[in-house]
C-alpha positions, 0 to 999 in steps of 0.5 A: 492121322495114322498116315502122318505117323507112318510118314514121320516114322523113319529110321532116325540115326542121329538124335538130340542126346540130351533130350531124355525119354522117361521110363514111363514113356518107354513102358507106354511103348511096351503097352502098345505091344501088349495090346497088339496081336501075337502068334497063337497069343503066345506073347513070347517077347520080353524087353530090356529098357534103358534111359540110363546113360551108363547103360546106354554106353554099354549098348551102343558099341554092340550096334552096327549103324547104317550099312549103306553109309560105308564112311559113317560109324554111327552117331557121335557123342551128342547125337546118340540115342537117349534110350533103348528097347532091346527085344528078347525071346526065349523061344522065337520061332523063325516063322513067327512075326511077333518081333516085327509087330512089336517093332512097328507098335513101338515105333508108332508109339514113339512117333506119337510121343514125338520121338524117333527110333531106329530098328537095329538087327545088325547086333554084336550079340556076344558083346551086348549079352556080356555088357548087359549080362543077358541070360543065354536063354534069350535070343536077341532079334532086335534093338530099338534106338530111341530119341528126339530126332536130329535129322531130316529124312526125305522119302524118294519115290522109285520104281522096282529095280531102281537103287534102294540104298539110302544116302545123305546129301551135301546138306546132311539130309538123309534120303530113303528110296521107297518103291511106289505102291503100283510097283508093289502090287503084282495082281489086282482082282477088282469087283466088277461094277454093275451097269446102270 
């Protein structure tokens, strides 16, 4: 079951925009984070959540979509996210991995609710801060775009050293290369089996 969620948990960049995500569902996603580990249990992250179309219109222009797709400026009207979760922190030490843990918790919670999401770290932070009047005391490590997926994503198995750039085919299906597990493990120390 968990592997199914991981397989369905892709970086979706096109959505069915008019499918609403209730605030209660967004809060449920934050509940998954609340129950997750945090560095030294400091719990440094805070969240700005939106399912409001007017607020979403202020968030969208501050985001850079799909760096490998040079000829695509992001989802068009009708394919944009119906909700966002913006992760902020007053004191996020670079050695802390809390925003990564939060990201995975949110995306898996979204997958369980049959939504999809995309983590965006390429953010025009000054624009986002101004548009939403985010206090200067907060760093903004990630924005998570959320909605009902409107695209098919296909995982392509590759070996180390092969091209990792994602692409879209002639049918507009999104292909994502992923290095196979045996290429990711650099050493194995296996318990010796006792002879019979």
